[in-house]
C-alpha positions in Angstrom: -6.9 6.2 2.2 -8.0 2.5 2.4 -5.6 1.4 -0.3 -5.1 -2.3 0.1 -1.4 -2.9 0.6 -1.3 -6.7 0.2 0.4 -8.8 2.7 2.4 -11.9 1.5 0.4 -14.4 -0.4 0.9 -18.0 -1.7 3.1 -20.1 -4.0 1.4 -20.9 -7.3 1.4 -23.9 -9.6 -1.5 -23.6 -12.1 -3.1 -26.2 -14.4 -5.5 -26.2 -17.3 -9.2 -26.7 -16.8 -9.1 -30.1 -18.5 -7.2 -31.5 -15.5 -9.5 -29.8 -12.9 -12.9 -31.3 -13.7 -13.2 -34.5 -11.8 -12.3 -36.2 -8.5 -10.2 -38.8 -10.3 -8.0 -36.3 -12.2 -5.3 -36.3 -9.5 -2.1 -36.4 -11.6 -1.8 -32.6 -12.0 -2.1 -29.6 -9.7 -5.6 -28.4 -9.4 -4.9 -24.8 -8.3 -5.3 -25.8 -4.6 -1.8 -27.1 -3.5 -2.9 -30.1 -1.4 0.8 -31.1 -1.0 1.2 -28.5 1.7 -1.7 -29.7 3.8 -0.8 -30.6 7.4 -3.2 -33.4 8.2 -2.0 -33.5 11.8 -3.8 -30.1 12.4 -7.6 -30.1 12.5 -9.2 -27.5 10.2 -11.2 -26.2 13.2 -8.1 -25.7 15.3 -6.0 -23.6 12.8 -7.3 -23.7 9.3 -4.3 -21.6 8.0 -1.9 -24.2 9.4 -4.0 -27.0 8.1 -3.8 -25.7 4.5 -0.3 -24.4 4.6 1.5 -26.3 7.4 4.0 -28.3 5.4 5.0 -25.2 3.4 5.4 -23.1 6.6 7.5 -25.8 8.2 10.0 -26.2 5.4 10.2 -22.9 3.5 13.3 -20.7 3.9 13.4 -16.9 3.5 16.2 -15.9 1.1 18.8 -13.5 2.4 17.8 -10.8 0.0 14.1 -10.9 1.1 12.1 -10.3 4.2 9.3 -12.6 3.4 8.2 -15.5 1.2 4.8 -16.5 -0.1 2.5 -16.4 -3.1 2.5 -12.6 -3.1 6.3 -12.5 -3.0 6.5 -15.1 -5.7 4.0 -13.2 -7.9 6.0 -10.0 -7.3 9.3 -11.8 -8.3 7.7 -13.3 -11.4 6.2 -10.0 -12.5 9.6 -8.3 -12.0 11.2 -10.9 -14.2 8.5 -10.2 -16.8 9.3 -6.5 -16.5 13.0 -7.3 -16.9 12.2 -9.0 -20.2 10.2 -6.1 -21.4 12.9 -3.6 -20.4 15.7 -5.6 -21.9 13.7 -5.8 -25.2 13.1 -2.1 -25.1 16.8 -1.4 -24.5 17.7 -3.5 -27.5 15.0 -1.9 -29.7 15.0 1.6 -28.3 13.8 3.2 -31.6 13.7 7.0 -32.0 14.5 9.5 -29.4 11.5 10.1 -27.2 9.7 6.9 -28.2 8.2 4.6 -25.5 10.9 1.9 -26.0 13.7 4.5 -25.9 12.5 6.0 -22.6 11.9 2.8 -20.7 14.8 1.0 -22.2 17.3 3.8 -21.6 16.0 4.5 -18.1 16.6 0.9 -17.2 20.0 0.8 -18.7 21.0 4.0 -16.9 20.2 2.5 -13.6 22.1 -0.7 -14.4 25.2 1.4 -15.2 26.6 1.4 -11.7 30.2 2.0 -13.0 29.1 5.5 -14.2 27.0 6.1 -11.1 29.8 5.1 -8.8 32.3 7.4 -10.5 30.0 10.3 -9.8 30.1 9.8 -6.0 27.7 12.4 -4.6 28.3 14.9 -7.4 24.6 14.9 -8.5 23.5 16.3 -5.1 26.4 18.8 -4.7 24.4 21.6 -6.4 21.5 20.9 -4.0 23.8 21.0 -1.0 25.2 24.3 -2.3 21.7 25.7 -2.3 21.3 24.7 1.3 24.6 26.5 2.1 23.2 29.6 0.4 20.2 29.8 2.8 20.4 32.8 5.0 17.0 33.1 6.6 13.6 31.4 7.0 12.2 32.8 3.7 15.1 31.6 1.6 14.9 28.3 3.4 11.2 27.9 2.6 12.0 28.8 -1.0 14.5 25.9 -1.1 12.0 23.5 0.5 9.4 24.5 -2.2 11.9 24.0 -5.0 12.9 20.6 -3.8 9.2 19.5 -3.5 9.0 19.9 -7.3 11.6 17.1 -7.5 9.5 15.1 -5.0 12.1 15.5 -2.4 10.0 16.5 0.6 11.4 17.7 3.9 9.3 19.8 6.2 6.4 20.3 3.8 4.3 17.5 2.3 1.3 18.1 0.0 -0.7 16.6 -2.7 -3.6 17.3 -5.0 -6.7 15.2 -4.9 -10.5 15.4 -4.4 -11.8 17.7 -1.7 -13.3 15.2 0.7 -16.4 17.2 1.3 -16.7 18.5 -2.3 -15.3 15.5 -4.1 -16.0 16.7 -7.6 -13.1 19.2 -7.4 -9.4 18.7 -6.7 -7.9 20.6 -3.8 -4.4 21.0 -2.3 -3.9 19.0 0.8 -1.1 19.2 3.3 0.1 16.4 5.6 2.4 15.9 8.6 6.0 15.0 7.6 9.5 15.9 8.6 10.8 12.7 10.3 13.2 10.1 9.0 12.2 7.1 11.1 9.1 5.2 9.8 6.6 6.6 12.4 6.4 9.1 15.2 6.2 6.2 17.8 9.7 5.1 16.9 11.0 8.3 18.6 9.3 7.5 22.0 9.3 3.8 22.5 12.0 2.4 24.8 11.9 -1.3 24.0 15.2 -2.9 22.8 14.0 -3.4 19.2 13.0 0.3 18.8 16.2 1.5 20.5 18.1 -0.6 17.9 16.1 1.1 15.1 16.9 4.5 16.6 20.6 3.8 16.8 20.7 2.4 13.3 19.1 5.6 12.0 21.5 7.8 13.9 24.4 5.8 12.6 23.0 6.1 9.1 22.9 9.9 9.3 26.4 9.9 10.7 27.7 7.9 7.8 26.0 10.1 5.3 27.7 13.2 6.7 31.1 11.4 6.8 30.7 10.4 3.2 30.5 14.0 2.2 33.7 14.9 4.0 32.6 15.7 7.5 34.9 14.5 10.3 33.5 11.7 12.5 32.9 13.8 15.6 31.1 16.6 13.7 29.1 14.0 11.8 27.9 12.4 15.0 27.0 15.8 16.4 25.1 16.6 13.3 23.3 13.3 13.5 22.2 14.0 17.1 21.1 17.5 16.1 18.9 16.2 13.2 17.5 13.5 15.4 16.6 16.0 18.1 14.7 18.2 15.7 12.9 15.2 14.3 11.9 14.1 17.8 10.4 17.5 18.5 8.5 17.2 15.2 7.4 13.7 15.9 5.7 14.9 19.1 3.3 16.9 17.0 2.4 14.0 14.8 -0.9 12.1 15.1 -0.6 8.4 15.7 -1.5 5.9 12.9 -4.7 5.2 14.8 -5.5 8.9 15.0 -4.8 9.2 11.3 -7.8 6.9 10.6 -10.2 9.5 12.0 -11.9 10.7 8.8 -13.3 13.9 10.1 -10.4 14.5 12.4 -8.1 14.6 9.3 -10.1 17.1 7.3 -9.6 20.8 8.0 -10.3 23.1 5.1 -8.9 26.5 5.9 -8.3 29.8 4.1 -4.8 30.7 3.1 -5.4 34.2 4.5 -6.1 32.8 7.9 -3.0 30.6 7.8 -0.8 33.6 6.7 -1.9 35.3 9.9 -1.8 32.3 12.2 1.5 30.8 11.0 3.6 33.7 9.6 7.0 31.9 9.8 5.9 29.4 7.2 4.9 32.2 4.9 1.9 30.3 3.4 1.1 32.7 0.6 4.7 32.8 -0.7 5.1 29.1 -0.2 2.0 28.3 -2.3 3.1 30.7 -4.9 6.5 29.0 -5.1 4.8 25.7 -5.4 2.7 26.9 -8.3 -0.5 26.4 -6.3 -2.7 29.5 -6.8 -5.5 28.7 -4.3 -7.3 30.6 -1.6 -8.0 27.5 0.6 -6.3 24.2 1.4 -7.1 21.0 3.4 -4.8 21.1 6.4 -5.1 17.4 7.4 -2.9 17.5 10.5 -2.8 21.2 11.6 -0.9 20.4 14.8 2.2 19.6 12.8 2.2 22.9 10.9 1.6 24.8 14.1 4.6 23.1 15.6 6.6 23.8 12.4 5.8 27.5 12.6 7.1 27.5 16.1 10.3 25.6 15.3 11.1 27.9 12.4 11.6 30.5 15.0 13.2 28.5 17.8 15.6 26.4 15.8 18.6 28.4 14.3 19.0 28.6 10.5 22.4 26.9 10.8 20.7 23.9 12.6 18.0 23.8 10.0 20.7 23.7 7.3 22.2 20.6 8.9 18.7 19.1 9.0 18.1 19.8 5.3 21.4 18.4 4.3 20.6 15.2 6.1 17.2 15.1 4.3 18.8 15.7 0.9 21.4 12.9 1.4 19.0 10.4 2.8 16.4 11.3 0.1 18.8 10.8 -2.8 21.1 8.1 -1.3 19.6 5.3 -3.5 20.5 7.2 -6.6 24.1 7.9 -5.6 27.4 5.8 -5.5 27.8 2.5 -3.8 28.9 3.8 -0.4 25.6 5.8 -0.1 23.5 2.9 -1.3 25.2 0.6 1.2 24.6 3.0 4.0 20.9 3.2 3.2 20.7 -0.6 3.1 22.6 -1.0 6.3 19.9 1.1 8.0 17.0 -0.5 6.3 18.1 -4.1 7.1 17.9 -3.3 10.8 14.2 -2.3 10.3 13.3 -5.2 8.0 15.7 -8.0 8.8 16.7 -8.3 5.1 20.3 -9.6 5.1 21.6 -8.7 1.6 20.6 -6.3 -1.1 18.5 -7.3 -4.0 20.0 -7.7 -7.5 20.5 -4.4 -9.3 18.2 -5.5 -12.2 15.4 -6.1 -9.7 15.8 -2.7 -8.1 15.8 -1.0 -11.5 12.8 -2.9 -12.8 10.9 -1.6 -9.7 12.4 1.9 -10.3 11.2 1.9 -14.0 7.7 0.9 -12.8 7.7 3.6 -10.2 8.9 6.4 -12.4 7.6 5.5 -15.8 4.7 3.3 -14.7 2.1 4.0 -17.4 4.7 3.8 -20.2 6.1 0.5 -19.0 2.5 -0.5 -18.2 1.5 -0.3 -21.9 4.1 -2.9 -22.8 3.1 -5.1 -19.8 -0.6 -5.3 -20.6 0.0 -5.9 -24.3 2.1 -9.0 -23.5 0.7 -10.3 -20.2 -2.9 -9.3 -19.8 -5.2 -10.8 -22.4 -8.7 -9.3 -23.1 -10.4 -12.5 -22.0 -8.9 -12.1 -18.5 -10.4 -8.7 -18.2 -13.8 -10.0 -19.4 -13.7 -12.9 -16.8 -12.8 -10.4 -14.1 -15.6 -8.0 -15.0 -18.0 -10.9 -14.7 -16.7 -11.7 -11.2 -17.1 -8.1 -10.1 -20.7 -8.1 -11.4 -21.5 -11.3 -9.5 -20.0 -10.0 -6.3 -22.0 -6.8 -6.7 -25.2 -8.8 -6.9 -24.2 -10.8 -3.8 -23.3 -7.7 -1.8 -26.7 -6.1 -2.8 -28.5 -9.2 -1.6 -26.6 -9.3 1.7 -27.5 -5.6 2.3 -31.2 -6.3 1.7 -31.2 -9.2 4.2 -29.3 -7.5 7.1 -31.2 -7.9 10.3 -29.5 -4.9 12.1 -30.0 -2.2 9.4 -33.2 -0.2 8.9 -34.8 0.0 5.4 -34.1 3.7 5.0 -30.3 3.1 5.5 -30.4 0.1 3.3 -31.7 2.2 0.4 -28.7 4.6 0.7 -26.2 1.7 1.1 -27.6 0.1 -2.0 -27.3 3.3 -3.9 -23.7 3.7 -2.9 -22.9 0.1 -3.9 -24.5 0.5 -7.3 -22.5 3.8 -7.8 -19.1 2.1 -7.3 -17.0 2.4 -10.5 -14.9 -0.6 -11.4 -11.5 -0.2 -13.0 -9.8 -3.4 -14.2 -6.3 -3.9 -15.5 -5.1 -0.5 -16.8 -6.2 3.1 -17.5 -8.7 4.0 -20.2 -6.3 6.8 -21.1 -2.5 6.6 -20.7 -0.5 9.3 -19.0 1.7 11.6 -21.1 5.4 11.3 -20.6 6.5 13.5 -23.5 8.2 16.0 -21.2 10.3 13.3 -19.5 13.9 13.4 -20.8 15.8 10.1 -20.6 19.5 9.8 -21.2 21.1 6.4 -21.1 24.1 7.8 -19.2 22.3 9.9 -16.5 20.3 7.8 -14.1 20.0 10.6 -11.5 18.8 13.1 -14.0 16.3 10.7 -15.4 14.7 10.1 -12.0 14.5 13.9 -11.5 12.9 14.4 -14.9 10.3 11.8 -14.2 9.6 13.2 -10.7 9.2 16.7 -12.1 6.8 15.3 -14.7 4.8 13.7 -11.9 4.7 17.0 -10.0 3.6 18.9 -13.1 0.9 16.4 -13.8 -0.4 16.7 -10.2 -0.4 20.5 -10.4 -2.3 20.3 -13.7 -5.2 18.7 -11.8 -5.4 21.4 -9.0 -8.7 23.2 -9.0 -10.0 21.0 -11.9 -12.9 18.6 -11.9 -11.8 15.2 -10.5 -11.0 12.6 -13.2 -12.2 9.3 -11.9 -10.4 7.5 -14.7 -7.0 8.2 -13.1 -5.2 5.4 -11.4 -3.1 5.5 -8.2 -1.2 2.3 -9.1 0.6 1.1 -12.2 -0.7 -1.8 -14.3 2.0 -4.3 -13.2 1.3 -3.7 -9.5 0.4 -6.7 -7.3 -2.2 -4.8 -5.3 -5.7 -3.4 -5.4 -7.5 -0.5 -3.7 -10.7 1.3 -3.0 -10.8 5.1 -3.2 -13.6 6.6 -1.0 -13.4 10.0 -2.6 -14.1 8.7 -6.1 -16.0 5.6 -5.0 -14.0 3.3 -7.2 -12.5 -0.2 -6.9 -9.3 -0.7 -8.8 -7.6 -3.9 -9.8 -4.3 -3.6 -11.7 -3.4 -6.2 -14.2 -0.5 -7.4 -12.0 -2.7 -8.9 -9.3 -4.9 -10.6 -11.9 -2.7 -13.7 -11.9 -2.6 -16.9 -10.0 -3.0 -17.5 -7.0 -5.5 -14.7 -6.9 -6.9 -15.2 -10.4 -6.7 -17.4 -13.4 -9.1 -17.2 -16.2 -8.9 -21.0 -16.6 -9.3 -21.9 -12.9 -12.5 -23.3 -11.5 -14.9 -21.0 -9.7 -14.0 -22.3 -6.2 -10.4 -21.1 -6.7 -11.2 -17.8 -8.3 -14.0 -16.8 -5.9 -11.9 -17.8 -2.9 -8.9 -15.8 -4.4 -9.7 -12.7 -6.4 -13.4 -12.9 -5.3 -12.3 -12.4 -1.7 -10.2 -9.5 -2.9 -13.0 -7.9 -4.9 -15.4 -8.3 -1.9 -12.7 -6.8 0.3 -12.4 -3.7 -1.8 -16.1 -3.3 -2.1 -16.4 -3.6 1.7 -13.9 -0.7 2.1 -16.7 1.5 1.0 -18.7 0.4 4.1 -16.0 -0.1 6.7 -15.5 2.2 9.7 -13.9 4.8 7.4 -15.5 4.2 4.1 -18.9 4.3 5.6 -18.5 7.9 6.4 -18.4 8.8 2.7 -21.5 9.0 0.5 -21.9 7.5 -3.0 -20.4 10.7 -4.5 -17.3 10.4 -2.4 -18.1 13.2 0.1 -17.7 12.9 3.9 -21.4 12.8 4.8 -23.3 10.9 7.4 -26.0 8.9 5.7 -26.8 6.7 8.7 -29.7 6.8 11.0 -28.7 7.3 14.7 -29.8 3.8 15.6 -28.1 2.1 12.7 -24.9 4.0 13.3 -24.9 2.9 16.9 -25.4 -0.8 15.9 -22.6 -0.5 13.4 -20.2 1.1 15.9 -20.8 -1.7 18.3 -19.8 -4.2 15.6 -16.6 -2.1 15.0 -15.8 -2.5 18.7 -16.3 -6.2 18.5 -13.9 -6.5 15.5 -11.3 -4.4 17.4 -11.5 -6.5 20.5 -11.3 -9.8 18.6 -8.1 -8.8 16.7 -6.5 -7.2 19.7 -6.7 -10.6 21.3 -4.5 -12.3 18.6 -0.9 -12.8 19.6 1.5 -12.6 16.7 5.1 -12.9 18.1 6.1 -13.4 21.8 3.8 -10.9 23.6 3.2 -8.8 20.5 -0.5 -8.5 19.6 -2.3 -7.3 16.5 -3.3 -3.6 16.9 -7.1 -4.0 16.6 -7.7 -0.3 16.3 -5.1 0.3 13.5 -6.3 -2.7 11.5 -10.0 -2.1 12.0 -10.8 -1.2 8.4 -8.8 -4.0 6.8 -10.2 -6.6 9.2 -13.8 -5.4 8.4 -13.0 -5.6 4.7 -11.7 -9.2 5.1 -14.9 -10.1 6.9 -16.9 -8.6 4.0 -14.6 -10.1 1.4 -15.1 -13.7 2.6 -18.9 -13.5 3.0 -19.6 -11.6 -0.3 -17.3 -13.9 -2.3 -18.9 -17.0 -0.8 -22.4 -15.8 -1.7 -21.3 -15.0 -5.2 -19.6 -18.4 -5.5 -22.9 -20.1 -4.5 -24.6 -18.4 -7.5 -22.3 -20.4 -9.8 -22.9 -23.9 -11.1 -19.9 -25.3 -9.2 -21.1 -23.5 -6.1 -24.3 -25.4 -6.1 -22.5 -28.7 -6.8 -20.9 -31.2 -4.5 -18.5 -32.9 -6.9 -15.1 -33.3 -5.2 -11.7 -32.4 -6.6 -8.7 -34.0 -4.9 -11.1 -35.2 -2.3 -12.5 -31.8 -1.3 -15.9 -30.3 -2.0 -16.4 -27.0 -3.8 -17.1 -25.2 -0.5 -14.0 -26.7 1.1 -11.9 -25.6 -1.9 -13.3 -22.1 -1.7 -12.1 -21.7 1.8 -8.8 -23.4 1.1 -8.2 -20.9 -1.7 -8.6 -18.1 0.8 -6.0 -19.7 3.1 -3.7 -20.3 0.1 -3.6 -16.7 -1.2 -2.5 -15.4 2.3 0.2 -18.1 2.7 3.3 -16.2 3.9 6.3 -16.3 6.1 8.1 -13.2 7.4 11.3 -12.4 9.3 10.7 -11.4 12.9 12.0 -7.8 12.3 9.6 -7.4 9.5 6.7 -8.7 11.6 7.5 -6.1 14.3 7.7 -3.4 11.7 4.4 -4.4 10.1 2.6 -4.5 13.5 3.7 -0.9 14.1 2.9 0.4 10.6 0.6 -1.8 8.6 -3.2 -1.4 8.8 -3.5 -5.0 7.7 -3.4 -7.9 10.2 -0.7 -10.6 9.7 -1.5 -13.2 7.1 -2.7 -16.0 9.4 -5.2 -13.7 11.1 -6.6 -12.5 7.8 -7.8 -16.1 7.4 -8.7 -17.2 10.9 -10.4 -14.0 12.0 -13.2 -14.0 9.3 -13.5 -17.8 9.1 -14.0 -18.4 12.8 -17.0 -16.0 12.5 -18.5 -17.5 9.3 -21.2 -20.2 9.6 -20.6 -21.8 6.2 -17.0 -22.5 7.1 -18.2 -24.4 10.2 -20.4 -26.5 8.0 -17.8 -27.1 5.3 -15.2 -28.5 7.8 -17.5 -29.7 10.5 -16.0 -27.4 13.1 -17.0 -28.6 16.6 -17.1 -27.1 20.1 -13.7 -27.5 21.8 -11.8 -26.8 18.6 -9.6 -23.7 18.9 -11.4 -21.7 16.1 -14.9 -22.5 17.5 -17.0 -19.6 18.7 -20.6 -20.0 19.9 -23.1 -19.0 17.2 -24.3 -16.1 19.4 -20.7 -14.8 19.6 -19.9 -14.9 15.9 -19.5 -11.4 14.5 -21.7 -10.7 11.5 -21.5 -7.3 9.7 -22.1 -7.3 6.0 
């Protein structure tokens, strides 16, 4: 939980420090792209528009993308870097089983669409034959378990990770699943946009069936059947807001009790088939499995077989021939608004990163992540930790006893920067230059085996949940770690040669954001060891909960598109982390030499440049369909509100840009929300 999935960011043009040290050095870019400033907008009316207005007014979203911005540019640039690494590995593949051979041949196998297209859907025919061989619920559940080992989930979803109330040990956890649309609400909303999504999904399923030889009428009937089962399943799902309830999504139960309560699932046999020899599990959304137990009896085996075939075809469509890939894209473009498919090389660079992440990551950090960048980043984290500690000590709403515990949790946070201390083992992954489908399956099976190797073992806090080239960062509450992959440690977030105003407004805000996740409405329910445990006094918790409500009300008032508003409850944690990120980063910036100076660069003071850096990193433009999808699914607020929400509540911003009553961002001092 609480993994920061970054929204779109900002276009980047960097410079060396020699050109960034005086007000008169205006011939080069100084990391803040002043050419995009819209001087017709007052900073106090819309600071995001002030900093980014000329860019927003002129930029066009390419047909193969759903958004543009610094984040997207950074993703594109990183994929090009991966392309270079993969092509070099392909040319110099070395001995069988070597790092270069595996990543190079994996990439080459995915690019060989001629061979892939010749196969049609042959790779999944053996799997479909297994579906045909199902005769009853037990044989069906055996099939489901076997497919899970290939990471093809259908009606069962589980993972291995820290027990949230005994976080030193890994436990098996089960989650709600079983639907093909992005979220349970897509099955019940009746607005025109959602109905279009529903129809696109049904058409997609129909197409998949026809591509495997089913006549059109039967294919449509099958599609409606699958959709009907999924809608019943969706009714048992918790909403995305409900999924944010920490205690409400922890339910440790004995396998013996489940075997009695839900006999149709056959829990003991299922776990045995999965290789999970445990006597208890964390059933995070029990209502789903109660419903599944019922459906296994009420839905006929023949209908389940149709459902499973649809799941197999949709799950593997991207690995099959062009008609299947095109069908998958035709469905996805309705959801996202993307007009044309990305180039094949780009898709395969992402696939290599996803399936062989820590192999490819070794090549990436060697070439693109110098040691001095890691050292500078480590210093930034240390400074922000000091700033956060100081803010905790000076909170006027928290008692001394709670401050002591909050301080202990902050000091216990483990920082991970760039890449793992120990790389994953891929020796069992078999890669054949001519077999892309088989390569993906082998990598998936390796991931599954690795996951199972951790079950029941002590938690290894050195493990990463993201690959080194990832443009992202996250906080993990069960290990109390903040994690910054090498990929995000690039401009506009971070540049080892940039001045402090830029770095503290960029990656500093991100560092503070991740730290604050340990103290947001969810993270605050975990102690320093990663256990769900209430460490608050009753009075302090009540004050904190009131601030949570204020944040929710503020963001729910923001209109994004037409009458579409930010979902203040869904985005609570990320909004609180943005508040903390800004304030902690600013305090840390003020500890630096530049932070205490007033020397202008390009006509702007250090404080002004700090805030401009924040607005710049979140510069983004999305297609309308993507905006609607993100409002439904994404726990982050849209880019503009990630800037305006915190700044309109932050006193130093008012001072830096002389924000006055009557300006649109102005809030009376008594109404400004202050948390950390």
